[in-house]
Residue, then its C-alpha position, 0 to 999 in steps of 0.5 A: m499499499k505504501k509502495k502505490i501510494q509513494l507511486f502516486i506521489k510521484t505520477k502527480k508530481f511529473e503532470i505538474l512539472c509536465l504542465l508547468l514546463s507547457a505553461m514555460m513554452s508557451v510564455l515562451t512562444m508568446s513572448c518569440k511572436e511579440n517579439s518576431i511582430d516588434a522586430g524590423g527596428p524601430p519607427i519610421i514615417k515616411q510620409v502623409r496623405l489623404v484617406d480618400p482612396a481616389k488620392k492615395d498618390s497625394t501626400f501633403a506636407k499641411a492640413l486642416p484640424g479635423t483632417l482624416i488623414v493616413i500616416q504612412g511608413e514602415n514599422l509603425h504598428r503598435v502605436l501606444k499615442a500619437y500627437f499634433n504639435d504635442f497635443p495628443a489625437p486619439f486613435n482606433a488601433v484596428m486603424n493602425t497596422s506596420d505600415n499605416l495610422i488612419i487618425t483624424i487630426p483634432g480640431e481643438v490642436p494649436t498651430a502656430a496662429t495661436d501659439p508660434a511656439v508649436s513644433n509643427k510636427i507629428r510624433l508617435v510613439t510605439t511599444h518599441g520606439e518613437t518618430s516625429f515628422s515634420f508636418t504643418i498644423l493649418p489654422p480653420p478657415p475664417v467664418l464670418s457671421s455676421l455684420y456689426c452694423e449692415i448699414v453704414k455711412p461713407n468713411s464709416e467703421t463697424y465690425l465683422i463678428g466671427n471665428y478663426f480670424y488669423n493671418v488676414k490677406s485681406v478685407k472686401l467689399g466686394t471687390t474694393p478693398l476695406q482698410v483693416v483697423s484691427v483683428t481679433p480671432t473673432l472681429i475685424r474692424v473695417k474703415f468702409p471708402a467714401v462711396i460705397t456699394s451694395d454688395f456682399v463682403t470676403v474674408e481671406c486669410e490663410s486657410g481660406s476664405a468667409k463670405s458674408t451671408v448679407k449685403v453691405n446696406d441692403f434695404t431689401g423689404n423696407m418697412i420704415n425708414f423714415d425718408i421714403p413714405a408708409t403711406s397713401w399720401g406721402s409722409a414716414v410713417c401714418w401715427g405716434d408723435s416719436p421725434i424723427i430726427a434729421e440727416t444732418d444730424a451727427d447721429a443720424l446713420t443714412g438718413k431721418f431716424a426715430r429717437i429717445n433723448d431724454k433724462n429721467l423716462p417715466k414709469t409708464g407703460y405708454n407715452a404717445s411721444w415714445v410711439f409711431a406707427t404705420c397704418y395699412f399699407d403695402f410693404k410688398l414683402a415676399a413671400g413666406n412662412a415667419t421660419d424662413k424671415l429675419f426682423k431687421f433693424e438698425h440701433n444706437v443705443k449711447e446710454a447704458w439701458t438696464t430697463g423698459y422694451y420696444e414693443i414692434t407688432l405686426n397686423n396688430d397681432y404680432v408682438y416682439k418687446f426687444k429688450p436686448w440688457d436681458n441677458v446676462l452678458f450685461a447685467k452690471t453694464g447695461y447694453k450699450t452698443e457702439g455706434w450703430s448695430t443690427a438687430t436681428i430677430s427672428l420673425t418667429e418671435f413675434k407671437n400672436a395672443t394665442g402664440l401662432t406665428i404669421a403664416d406669410a409676410s406678404k401679407i403684412t400690412d403694419l408695424k409699429v413700434s413702441f417703447s414701453n416703460p412699466d417697471a422702474v425710472i431710466p434716469a438717461f434713454n438714449t436710443g436711435v432706432d432706424n431702417f425697418r425691414i422683413v427680409s429672408r434667411 
């Protein structure tokens, strides 16, 4: 019996030894395979191309953020980290082979426009070394969102609002160059010439160009501008006692305008001297529902505005209260403009008592603008308004 037990123990020891040897062989085999995969030398980047198969023969050394590219070379397998200008870029390991890495340049990557000290390099870190490649990330192309004021006087200045205004080469009104006064990544201040044509503004930067969606000095869709009659008998407005200021006034934009300029405006919901309106009048507006239209006008707010509002009424029924001060941005300072500025309101914001919007802009035949101040006395108010119009988006 004792011999049987000893034999059993020896047999189990042998089996365990075999299992250990087998496990060791597996580890050695895997290690050999890994070494085989990592063999071939350090990683090398040779070129960069687009993913598009039709452009696979087109290599380049510059690209915009957001571009999907193929990094090509040798021994590029097992990438651990990828960087553009030392900014980390995520990637899918499935898109990584010994010859290629398909990757998107991050939209947030810094460029020489934001940081002149950027490396202008792609850098890859792999399990078997790292490599870099000279490559320039261009600033994003400019975005021109709006004009601070769409109606401008000869020899006047205004802002272009947008983003990515880097390395500005030119700003033009149609084909006419405009003087660039100052530039930030989001604002370009330009000066207009003595003769202004109604045309689009174009900004050209190193990475591309952007064109405004509206023309400067385009009076399409005019309703009231105090120069062209808005009644059948030739007057600028039908009723209301709001002062109409002459075009010779220093604050005039393109002609006559309405202005409230007073101290200690009383707390009141209605004041005849704060109202101007048309009666029934065919403005000859283009057809279209509210979702396709914008209501615009210019305003010049010279004193900090903190209470009260312009109540704008269409067809005696559809109302919008214009109170730009009611915004967290102006909670401490109040709302002011730098000269004249264009207010843009979606026509969908004009609602009747039941919450409905305007079905067809061509049916609008009446406009009333009334300043109301129901909440508090206003110590000083100096605001001009002009060029009320409805345009297509």
